[in-house]
ChimeraX commands (.cxc) that place a marker at each C-alpha (Angstrom):
marker #1 position 0.00,0.00,0.00 radius 0.5
marker #1 position 2.85,2.42,0.87 radius 0.5
marker #1 position 4.51,1.62,-2.47 radius 0.5
marker #1 position 1.29,2.30,-4.40 radius 0.5
marker #1 position 0.76,5.58,-2.54 radius 0.5
marker #1 position 4.35,6.66,-3.21 radius 0.5
marker #1 position 4.08,5.87,-6.93 radius 0.5
marker #1 position 0.77,7.70,-7.20 radius 0.5
marker #1 position 2.15,10.81,-5.44 radius 0.5
marker #1 position 5.18,10.73,-7.75 radius 0.5
marker #1 position 2.90,10.75,-10.81 radius 0.5
marker #1 position 0.88,13.63,-9.36 radius 0.5
marker #1 position 4.04,15.66,-8.66 radius 0.5
marker #1 position 5.41,15.08,-12.16 radius 0.5
marker #1 position 2.15,16.05,-13.80 radius 0.5
marker #1 position 1.80,19.08,-11.52 radius 0.5
marker #1 position 5.17,20.25,-12.80 radius 0.5
marker #1 position 3.99,19.91,-16.39 radius 0.5
marker #1 position 0.79,21.79,-15.54 radius 0.5
marker #1 position 2.74,24.77,-14.23 radius 0.5
marker #1 position 5.53,24.85,-16.75 radius 0.5
marker #1 position 4.79,23.53,-20.23 radius 0.5
marker #1 position 3.66,26.19,-22.70 radius 0.5
marker #1 position 5.48,26.15,-26.05 radius 0.5
marker #1 position 5.38,28.12,-29.27 radius 0.5
marker #1 position 3.65,26.85,-32.39 radius 0.5
marker #1 position 1.87,27.92,-35.55 radius 0.5
marker #1 position -0.57,30.82,-35.66 radius 0.5
marker #1 position -4.25,29.93,-35.76 radius 0.5
marker #1 position -5.82,33.31,-34.94 radius 0.5
marker #1 position -7.15,32.77,-31.44 radius 0.5
marker #1 position -5.86,35.99,-29.89 radius 0.5
marker #1 position -9.42,37.03,-28.97 radius 0.5
marker #1 position -9.76,33.96,-26.76 radius 0.5
marker #1 position -6.84,34.91,-24.53 radius 0.5
marker #1 position -6.83,38.71,-24.93 radius 0.5
marker #1 position -3.18,38.97,-25.96 radius 0.5
marker #1 position -1.03,38.94,-29.07 radius 0.5
marker #1 position 0.84,35.77,-29.82 radius 0.5
marker #1 position 0.44,32.43,-31.47 radius 0.5
marker #1 position -1.72,29.44,-30.72 radius 0.5
marker #1 position -0.53,25.92,-31.29 radius 0.5
marker #1 position -1.74,22.60,-32.52 radius 0.5
marker #1 position -1.14,20.63,-29.36 radius 0.5
marker #1 position 0.18,17.09,-29.31 radius 0.5
marker #1 position 0.16,16.26,-25.56 radius 0.5
marker #1 position -1.99,16.91,-22.51 radius 0.5
marker #1 position -1.81,16.27,-18.77 radius 0.5
marker #1 position -3.69,17.22,-15.65 radius 0.5
marker #1 position -4.27,16.74,-11.94 radius 0.5
marker #1 position -7.54,17.04,-10.09 radius 0.5
marker #1 position -9.41,16.82,-6.81 radius 0.5
marker #1 position -12.52,14.62,-6.72 radius 0.5
marker #1 position -15.64,14.96,-4.62 radius 0.5
marker #1 position -18.19,12.21,-5.13 radius 0.5
marker #1 position -21.45,11.12,-3.53 radius 0.5
marker #1 position -19.73,8.48,-1.39 radius 0.5
marker #1 position -16.35,10.06,-0.63 radius 0.5
marker #1 position -13.45,11.97,-2.18 radius 0.5
marker #1 position -10.07,11.47,-3.84 radius 0.5
marker #1 position -7.37,12.74,-6.18 radius 0.5
marker #1 position -6.57,12.02,-9.81 radius 0.5
marker #1 position -4.08,12.55,-12.62 radius 0.5
marker #1 position -3.93,11.95,-16.37 radius 0.5
marker #1 position -1.42,12.03,-19.24 radius 0.5
marker #1 position -2.18,11.64,-22.93 radius 0.5
marker #1 position -2.04,12.78,-26.55 radius 0.5
marker #1 position -4.28,14.66,-28.98 radius 0.5
marker #1 position -5.57,12.57,-31.86 radius 0.5
marker #1 position -6.79,15.75,-33.58 radius 0.5
marker #1 position -7.82,19.26,-32.57 radius 0.5
marker #1 position -10.98,18.02,-30.85 radius 0.5
marker #1 position -10.14,14.57,-29.51 radius 0.5
marker #1 position -7.58,13.41,-26.94 radius 0.5
marker #1 position -6.83,10.06,-25.37 radius 0.5
marker #1 position -5.11,9.64,-22.03 radius 0.5
marker #1 position -4.19,7.26,-19.26 radius 0.5
marker #1 position -6.06,8.30,-16.13 radius 0.5
marker #1 position -5.44,7.30,-12.50 radius 0.5
marker #1 position -7.75,8.06,-9.57 radius 0.5
marker #1 position -7.26,7.21,-5.91 radius 0.5
marker #1 position -10.56,7.53,-4.03 radius 0.5
marker #1 position -12.15,6.36,-0.83 radius 0.5
marker #1 position -15.71,5.16,-0.39 radius 0.5
marker #1 position -17.99,5.37,2.60 radius 0.5
marker #1 position -21.29,3.53,3.02 radius 0.5
marker #1 position -24.41,5.69,2.81 radius 0.5
marker #1 position -25.59,4.21,6.14 radius 0.5
marker #1 position -22.55,5.41,8.08 radius 0.5
marker #1 position -23.28,7.56,11.14 radius 0.5
marker #1 position -20.65,8.79,13.56 radius 0.5
marker #1 position -20.95,7.89,17.22 radius 0.5
marker #1 position -18.95,8.76,20.32 radius 0.5
marker #1 position -18.61,7.46,23.83 radius 0.5
marker #1 position -21.17,9.31,26.02 radius 0.5
marker #1 position -18.92,9.25,29.09 radius 0.5
marker #1 position -15.37,9.60,27.71 radius 0.5
marker #1 position -15.39,12.65,25.47 radius 0.5
marker #1 position -11.70,12.32,24.58 radius 0.5
marker #1 position -12.32,9.21,22.46 radius 0.5
marker #1 position -12.20,9.68,18.70 radius 0.5
marker #1 position -15.58,9.43,16.90 radius 0.5
marker #1 position -16.27,6.08,15.24 radius 0.5
marker #1 position -18.91,4.48,13.02 radius 0.5
marker #1 position -20.81,1.76,14.82 radius 0.5
marker #1 position -21.08,-1.28,12.53 radius 0.5
marker #1 position -18.25,-0.24,10.17 radius 0.5
marker #1 position -15.71,-3.05,9.86 radius 0.5
marker #1 position -13.62,-1.88,6.85 radius 0.5
marker #1 position -12.30,1.32,5.35 radius 0.5
marker #1 position -12.44,1.03,1.57 radius 0.5
marker #1 position -10.16,2.73,-0.97 radius 0.5
marker #1 position -9.95,2.24,-4.73 radius 0.5
marker #1 position -7.11,2.81,-7.19 radius 0.5
marker #1 position -8.57,3.21,-10.69 radius 0.5
marker #1 position -6.45,3.01,-13.84 radius 0.5
marker #1 position -8.42,3.76,-16.98 radius 0.5
marker #1 position -8.32,4.90,-20.60 radius 0.5
marker #1 position -9.78,8.39,-20.96 radius 0.5
marker #1 position -11.28,9.77,-24.18 radius 0.5
marker #1 position -12.21,13.45,-24.50 radius 0.5
marker #1 position -14.07,15.07,-27.37 radius 0.5
marker #1 position -14.83,18.78,-27.67 radius 0.5
marker #1 position -18.52,19.63,-28.11 radius 0.5
marker #1 position -18.15,23.42,-28.25 radius 0.5
marker #1 position -14.98,25.41,-29.04 radius 0.5
marker #1 position -13.68,28.39,-27.08 radius 0.5
marker #1 position -14.28,31.38,-29.39 radius 0.5
marker #1 position -13.68,34.40,-27.16 radius 0.5
marker #1 position -12.07,35.44,-23.90 radius 0.5
marker #1 position -14.02,34.17,-20.93 radius 0.5
marker #1 position -15.79,31.50,-22.98 radius 0.5
marker #1 position -16.11,27.87,-21.89 radius 0.5
marker #1 position -15.02,24.84,-23.88 radius 0.5
marker #1 position -17.32,21.86,-23.24 radius 0.5
marker #1 position -16.04,18.32,-23.66 radius 0.5
marker #1 position -17.61,14.93,-23.17 radius 0.5
marker #1 position -15.42,12.50,-21.23 radius 0.5
marker #1 position -15.57,8.71,-21.22 radius 0.5
marker #1 position -13.34,6.39,-19.18 radius 0.5
marker #1 position -13.11,2.63,-18.81 radius 0.5
marker #1 position -10.57,0.53,-17.01 radius 0.5
marker #1 position -9.63,-1.64,-14.06 radius 0.5
marker #1 position -9.58,-0.96,-10.37 radius 0.5
marker #1 position -8.01,-2.31,-7.20 radius 0.5
marker #1 position -10.11,-2.04,-4.07 radius 0.5
marker #1 position -8.41,-2.11,-0.67 radius 0.5
marker #1 position -10.37,-3.32,2.37 radius 0.5
marker #1 position -8.63,-2.17,5.55 radius 0.5
marker #1 position -10.00,-3.50,8.85 radius 0.5
marker #1 position -11.28,-0.94,11.35 radius 0.5
marker #1 position -9.61,-0.92,14.77 radius 0.5
marker #1 position -11.14,0.58,17.90 radius 0.5
marker #1 position -10.04,1.42,21.42 radius 0.5
marker #1 position -11.99,-0.97,23.68 radius 0.5
marker #1 position -12.45,-0.27,27.39 radius 0.5
marker #1 position -12.25,-2.99,30.05 radius 0.5
marker #1 position -13.94,-4.23,32.10 radius 0.5
marker #1 position -16.93,-1.81,31.90 radius 0.5
marker #1 position -17.56,1.90,32.42 radius 0.5
marker #1 position -15.62,3.22,34.30 radius 0.5
marker #1 position -12.78,1.50,32.40 radius 0.5
marker #1 position -9.64,0.27,34.11 radius 0.5
marker #1 position -7.64,0.11,30.87 radius 0.5
marker #1 position -7.95,0.37,27.06 radius 0.5
marker #1 position -6.97,-2.17,24.40 radius 0.5
marker #1 position -6.62,-1.62,20.64 radius 0.5
marker #1 position -8.65,-4.32,18.92 radius 0.5
marker #1 position -10.05,-5.08,15.49 radius 0.5
marker #1 position -13.73,-4.21,15.55 radius 0.5
marker #1 position -16.01,-7.24,15.92 radius 0.5
marker #1 position -19.73,-6.35,15.84 radius 0.5
marker #1 position -20.56,-9.55,17.72 radius 0.5
marker #1 position -18.29,-8.65,20.64 radius 0.5
marker #1 position -18.03,-4.86,20.80 radius 0.5
marker #1 position -20.94,-2.62,21.72 radius 0.5
marker #1 position -21.58,1.04,22.55 radius 0.5
marker #1 position -20.80,0.65,26.24 radius 0.5
marker #1 position -17.31,-0.79,25.72 radius 0.5
marker #1 position -16.10,1.25,22.71 radius 0.5
marker #1 position -13.93,4.13,23.93 radius 0.5
marker #1 position -13.29,5.45,20.42 radius 0.5
marker #1 position -11.59,4.94,17.06 radius 0.5
marker #1 position -7.93,3.94,17.02 radius 0.5
marker #1 position -5.39,5.53,14.60 radius 0.5
marker #1 position -6.13,4.73,10.94 radius 0.5
marker #1 position -2.78,2.98,10.38 radius 0.5
marker #1 position -3.89,0.04,12.51 radius 0.5
marker #1 position -4.87,-2.79,10.18 radius 0.5
marker #1 position -2.73,-1.82,7.19 radius 0.5
marker #1 position -0.89,-5.14,7.41 radius 0.5
marker #1 position -4.24,-6.96,7.16 radius 0.5
marker #1 position -5.48,-5.12,4.09 radius 0.5
marker #1 position -7.14,-7.23,1.39 radius 0.5
marker #1 position -7.15,-6.45,-2.35 radius 0.5
marker #1 position -10.41,-6.71,-4.31 radius 0.5
marker #1 position -10.00,-6.47,-8.13 radius 0.5
marker #1 position -12.66,-4.78,-10.21 radius 0.5
marker #1 position -13.51,-2.61,-13.20 radius 0.5
marker #1 position -14.90,0.89,-13.69 radius 0.5
marker #1 position -16.85,3.03,-16.16 radius 0.5
marker #1 position -17.11,6.79,-16.09 radius 0.5
marker #1 position -19.02,9.37,-18.17 radius 0.5
marker #1 position -19.07,13.12,-17.69 radius 0.5
marker #1 position -19.02,16.62,-19.12 radius 0.5
marker #1 position -15.98,18.86,-18.64 radius 0.5
marker #1 position -16.19,22.68,-18.64 radius 0.5
marker #1 position -12.79,24.22,-19.39 radius 0.5
marker #1 position -12.51,27.95,-18.61 radius 0.5
marker #1 position -8.79,28.77,-18.51 radius 0.5
marker #1 position -7.57,32.05,-20.04 radius 0.5
marker #1 position -3.86,31.21,-20.43 radius 0.5
marker #1 position -2.51,29.53,-23.56 radius 0.5
marker #1 position -1.51,25.95,-22.98 radius 0.5
marker #1 position -2.94,25.80,-19.48 radius 0.5
marker #1 position -6.38,24.59,-18.53 radius 0.5
marker #1 position -8.72,24.93,-15.59 radius 0.5
marker #1 position -11.84,22.83,-15.60 radius 0.5
marker #1 position -14.79,21.51,-13.67 radius 0.5
marker #1 position -16.11,18.07,-14.63 radius 0.5
marker #1 position -19.49,16.65,-13.66 radius 0.5
marker #1 position -20.39,13.03,-14.18 radius 0.5
marker #1 position -21.21,9.59,-12.91 radius 0.5
marker #1 position -18.96,6.59,-12.19 radius 0.5
marker #1 position -19.63,2.89,-11.78 radius 0.5
marker #1 position -17.19,0.65,-9.89 radius 0.5
marker #1 position -17.81,-3.12,-9.95 radius 0.5
marker #1 position -15.80,-5.71,-8.01 radius 0.5
marker #1 position -15.30,-9.47,-8.26 radius 0.5
marker #1 position -16.87,-10.04,-4.85 radius 0.5
marker #1 position -19.11,-8.03,-2.50 radius 0.5
marker #1 position -17.29,-5.36,-0.49 radius 0.5
marker #1 position -18.14,-5.31,3.22 radius 0.5
marker #1 position -17.78,-1.76,4.54 radius 0.5
marker #1 position -20.56,-2.13,7.10 radius 0.5
marker #1 position -21.02,-5.51,8.79 radius 0.5
marker #1 position -23.60,-7.80,7.20 radius 0.5
marker #1 position -25.50,-7.76,10.50 radius 0.5
marker #1 position -26.42,-4.15,9.69 radius 0.5
marker #1 position -26.62,-3.87,5.88 radius 0.5
marker #1 position -25.94,-5.99,2.81 radius 0.5
marker #1 position -22.47,-5.96,1.26 radius 0.5
marker #1 position -22.09,-4.15,-2.07 radius 0.5
marker #1 position -20.79,-5.59,-5.32 radius 0.5
marker #1 position -21.07,-2.29,-7.23 radius 0.5
marker #1 position -20.84,1.40,-6.35 radius 0.5
marker #1 position -22.65,4.01,-8.45 radius 0.5
marker #1 position -21.52,7.53,-7.62 radius 0.5
marker #1 position -21.94,11.07,-8.90 radius 0.5
marker #1 position -18.88,13.28,-8.87 radius 0.5
marker #1 position -17.36,16.71,-9.34 radius 0.5
marker #1 position -13.74,17.03,-10.46 radius 0.5
marker #1 position -11.87,20.31,-10.10 radius 0.5
marker #1 position -8.68,20.22,-12.12 radius 0.5
marker #1 position -5.65,21.96,-13.57 radius 0.5
marker #1 position -4.03,20.87,-16.80 radius 0.5
marker #1 position -1.46,21.63,-19.47 radius 0.5
marker #1 position -1.43,21.19,-23.25 radius 0.5
marker #1 position 1.80,21.36,-25.24 radius 0.5
marker #1 position 3.54,20.30,-28.42 radius 0.5
marker #1 position 6.68,18.20,-28.36 radius 0.5
marker #1 position 9.19,19.17,-31.02 radius 0.5
marker link #1:1,2 radius 0.2
marker link #1:2,3 radius 0.2
marker link #1:3,4 radius 0.2
marker link #1:4,5 radius 0.2
marker link #1:5,6 radius 0.2
marker link #1:6,7 radius 0.2
marker link #1:7,8 radius 0.2
marker link #1:8,9 radius 0.2
marker link #1:9,10 radius 0.2
marker link #1:10,11 radius 0.2
marker link #1:11,12 radius 0.2
marker link #1:12,13 radius 0.2
marker link #1:13,14 radius 0.2
marker link #1:14,15 radius 0.2
marker link #1:15,16 radius 0.2
marker link #1:16,17 radius 0.2
marker link #1:17,18 radius 0.2
marker link #1:18,19 radius 0.2
marker link #1:19,20 radius 0.2
marker link #1:20,21 radius 0.2
marker link #1:21,22 radius 0.2
marker link #1:22,23 radius 0.2
marker link #1:23,24 radius 0.2
marker link #1:24,25 radius 0.2
marker link #1:25,26 radius 0.2
marker link #1:26,27 radius 0.2
marker link #1:27,28 radius 0.2
marker link #1:28,29 radius 0.2
marker link #1:29,30 radius 0.2
marker link #1:30,31 radius 0.2
marker link #1:31,32 radius 0.2
marker link #1:32,33 radius 0.2
marker link #1:33,34 radius 0.2
marker link #1:34,35 radius 0.2
marker link #1:35,36 radius 0.2
marker link #1:36,37 radius 0.2
marker link #1:37,38 radius 0.2
marker link #1:38,39 radius 0.2
marker link #1:39,40 radius 0.2
marker link #1:40,41 radius 0.2
marker link #1:41,42 radius 0.2
marker link #1:42,43 radius 0.2
marker link #1:43,44 radius 0.2
marker link #1:44,45 radius 0.2
marker link #1:45,46 radius 0.2
marker link #1:46,47 radius 0.2
marker link #1:47,48 radius 0.2
marker link #1:48,49 radius 0.2
marker link #1:49,50 radius 0.2
marker link #1:50,51 radius 0.2
marker link #1:51,52 radius 0.2
marker link #1:52,53 radius 0.2
marker link #1:53,54 radius 0.2
marker link #1:54,55 radius 0.2
marker link #1:55,56 radius 0.2
marker link #1:56,57 radius 0.2
marker link #1:57,58 radius 0.2
marker link #1:58,59 radius 0.2
marker link #1:59,60 radius 0.2
marker link #1:60,61 radius 0.2
marker link #1:61,62 radius 0.2
marker link #1:62,63 radius 0.2
marker link #1:63,64 radius 0.2
marker link #1:64,65 radius 0.2
marker link #1:65,66 radius 0.2
marker link #1:66,67 radius 0.2
marker link #1:67,68 radius 0.2
marker link #1:68,69 radius 0.2
marker link #1:69,70 radius 0.2
marker link #1:70,71 radius 0.2
marker link #1:71,72 radius 0.2
marker link #1:72,73 radius 0.2
marker link #1:73,74 radius 0.2
marker link #1:74,75 radius 0.2
marker link #1:75,76 radius 0.2
marker link #1:76,77 radius 0.2
marker link #1:77,78 radius 0.2
marker link #1:78,79 radius 0.2
marker link #1:79,80 radius 0.2
marker link #1:80,81 radius 0.2
marker link #1:81,82 radius 0.2
marker link #1:82,83 radius 0.2
marker link #1:83,84 radius 0.2
marker link #1:84,85 radius 0.2
marker link #1:85,86 radius 0.2
marker link #1:86,87 radius 0.2
marker link #1:87,88 radius 0.2
marker link #1:88,89 radius 0.2
marker link #1:89,90 radius 0.2
marker link #1:90,91 radius 0.2
marker link #1:91,92 radius 0.2
marker link #1:92,93 radius 0.2
marker link #1:93,94 radius 0.2
marker link #1:94,95 radius 0.2
marker link #1:95,96 radius 0.2
marker link #1:96,97 radius 0.2
marker link #1:97,98 radius 0.2
marker link #1:98,99 radius 0.2
marker link #1:99,100 radius 0.2
marker link #1:100,101 radius 0.2
marker link #1:101,102 radius 0.2
marker link #1:102,103 radius 0.2
marker link #1:103,104 radius 0.2
marker link #1:104,105 radius 0.2
marker link #1:105,106 radius 0.2
marker link #1:106,107 radius 0.2
marker link #1:107,108 radius 0.2
marker link #1:108,109 radius 0.2
marker link #1:109,110 radius 0.2
marker link #1:110,111 radius 0.2
marker link #1:111,112 radius 0.2
marker link #1:112,113 radius 0.2
marker link #1:113,114 radius 0.2
marker link #1:114,115 radius 0.2
marker link #1:115,116 radius 0.2
marker link #1:116,117 radius 0.2
marker link #1:117,118 radius 0.2
marker link #1:118,119 radius 0.2
marker link #1:119,120 radius 0.2
marker link #1:120,121 radius 0.2
marker link #1:121,122 radius 0.2
marker link #1:122,123 radius 0.2
marker link #1:123,124 radius 0.2
marker link #1:124,125 radius 0.2
marker link #1:125,126 radius 0.2
marker link #1:126,127 radius 0.2
marker link #1:127,128 radius 0.2
marker link #1:128,129 radius 0.2
marker link #1:129,130 radius 0.2
marker link #1:130,131 radius 0.2
marker link #1:131,132 radius 0.2
marker link #1:132,133 radius 0.2
marker link #1:133,134 radius 0.2
marker link #1:134,135 radius 0.2
marker link #1:135,136 radius 0.2
marker link #1:136,137 radius 0.2
marker link #1:137,138 radius 0.2
marker link #1:138,139 radius 0.2
marker link #1:139,140 radius 0.2
marker link #1:140,141 radius 0.2
marker link #1:141,142 radius 0.2
marker link #1:142,143 radius 0.2
marker link #1:143,144 radius 0.2
marker link #1:144,145 radius 0.2
marker link #1:145,146 radius 0.2
marker link #1:146,147 radius 0.2
marker link #1:147,148 radius 0.2
marker link #1:148,149 radius 0.2
marker link #1:149,150 radius 0.2
marker link #1:150,151 radius 0.2
marker link #1:151,152 radius 0.2
marker link #1:152,153 radius 0.2
marker link #1:153,154 radius 0.2
marker link #1:154,155 radius 0.2
marker link #1:155,156 radius 0.2
marker link #1:156,157 radius 0.2
marker link #1:157,158 radius 0.2
marker link #1:158,159 radius 0.2
marker link #1:159,160 radius 0.2
marker link #1:160,161 radius 0.2
marker link #1:161,162 radius 0.2
marker link #1:162,163 radius 0.2
marker link #1:163,164 radius 0.2
marker link #1:164,165 radius 0.2
marker link #1:165,166 radius 0.2
marker link #1:166,167 radius 0.2
marker link #1:167,168 radius 0.2
marker link #1:168,169 radius 0.2
marker link #1:169,170 radius 0.2
marker link #1:170,171 radius 0.2
marker link #1:171,172 radius 0.2
marker link #1:172,173 radius 0.2
marker link #1:173,174 radius 0.2
marker link #1:174,175 radius 0.2
marker link #1:175,176 radius 0.2
marker link #1:176,177 radius 0.2
marker link #1:177,178 radius 0.2
marker link #1:178,179 radius 0.2
marker link #1:179,180 radius 0.2
marker link #1:180,181 radius 0.2
marker link #1:181,182 radius 0.2
marker link #1:182,183 radius 0.2
marker link #1:183,184 radius 0.2
marker link #1:184,185 radius 0.2
marker link #1:185,186 radius 0.2
marker link #1:186,187 radius 0.2
marker link #1:187,188 radius 0.2
marker link #1:188,189 radius 0.2
marker link #1:189,190 radius 0.2
marker link #1:190,191 radius 0.2
marker link #1:191,192 radius 0.2
marker link #1:192,193 radius 0.2
marker link #1:193,194 radius 0.2
marker link #1:194,195 radius 0.2
marker link #1:195,196 radius 0.2
marker link #1:196,197 radius 0.2
marker link #1:197,198 radius 0.2
marker link #1:198,199 radius 0.2
marker link #1:199,200 radius 0.2
marker link #1:200,201 radius 0.2
marker link #1:201,202 radius 0.2
marker link #1:202,203 radius 0.2
marker link #1:203,204 radius 0.2
marker link #1:204,205 radius 0.2
marker link #1:205,206 radius 0.2
marker link #1:206,207 radius 0.2
marker link #1:207,208 radius 0.2
marker link #1:208,209 radius 0.2
marker link #1:209,210 radius 0.2
marker link #1:210,211 radius 0.2
marker link #1:211,212 radius 0.2
marker link #1:212,213 radius 0.2
marker link #1:213,214 radius 0.2
marker link #1:214,215 radius 0.2
marker link #1:215,216 radius 0.2
marker link #1:216,217 radius 0.2
marker link #1:217,218 radius 0.2
marker link #1:218,219 radius 0.2
marker link #1:219,220 radius 0.2
marker link #1:220,221 radius 0.2
marker link #1:221,222 radius 0.2
marker link #1:222,223 radius 0.2
marker link #1:223,224 radius 0.2
marker link #1:224,225 radius 0.2
marker link #1:225,226 radius 0.2
marker link #1:226,227 radius 0.2
marker link #1:227,228 radius 0.2
marker link #1:228,229 radius 0.2
marker link #1:229,230 radius 0.2
marker link #1:230,231 radius 0.2
marker link #1:231,232 radius 0.2
marker link #1:232,233 radius 0.2
marker link #1:233,234 radius 0.2
marker link #1:234,235 radius 0.2
marker link #1:235,236 radius 0.2
marker link #1:236,237 radius 0.2
marker link #1:237,238 radius 0.2
marker link #1:238,239 radius 0.2
marker link #1:239,240 radius 0.2
marker link #1:240,241 radius 0.2
marker link #1:241,242 radius 0.2
marker link #1:242,243 radius 0.2
marker link #1:243,244 radius 0.2
marker link #1:244,245 radius 0.2
marker link #1:245,246 radius 0.2
marker link #1:246,247 radius 0.2
marker link #1:247,248 radius 0.2
marker link #1:248,249 radius 0.2
marker link #1:249,250 radius 0.2
marker link #1:250,251 radius 0.2
marker link #1:251,252 radius 0.2
marker link #1:252,253 radius 0.2
marker link #1:253,254 radius 0.2
marker link #1:254,255 radius 0.2
marker link #1:255,256 radius 0.2
marker link #1:256,257 radius 0.2
marker link #1:257,258 radius 0.2
marker link #1:258,259 radius 0.2
marker link #1:259,260 radius 0.2
marker link #1:260,261 radius 0.2
marker link #1:261,262 radius 0.2
view
């Protein structure tokens, strides 16, 4: 897990550098009115971007890198790292010991997903003047790796008032409100994490509104479907059914760069 996180952060850092720095000269195509300055526009060959994701069941980060097939169509490799929460989650806290961290009663796993997908973008409307918005449709398909990390809690013994606390993996058949002091640090359980393979589909509309040549700012709205080879148990089956698929609605806020390699 640490290796995957390190590789993902490395990709994000590299692409962030390209977002901030890659604007090259090219051939004139008469788009000075779009950017409000004299200069030349270019026929771009490459694109990249990073983004922050808010979706109906969590949040995450993403990055992409690709090429332009023509002036309207690009194809990229996209990577997202997102976490999911169950819609039935409700935070609880110990009524006597206020120092305990809030926890979700019935939640046995934290669930994160690394998506790697092929991204296709096609422009629906061009940017014709300064302040205009370029609208693109976006389609992604690919594979995903889900990570189920067990939830650990601080359990008080013997009963309120507690004599001591023990860090234990949450077991809904053994642990109840009166003996849960609070949530333990998130790192507990990393060595017990299980991988759940899956696939994903994604469709959205992107609204690009940047006013600097070669650099993009955009908001993307869409829906995503993540399907896994077995049901994912975020909440214990004693409380709700496990989920094989997650349908979510999302907003992506991103920065990007377009450039031509000579």
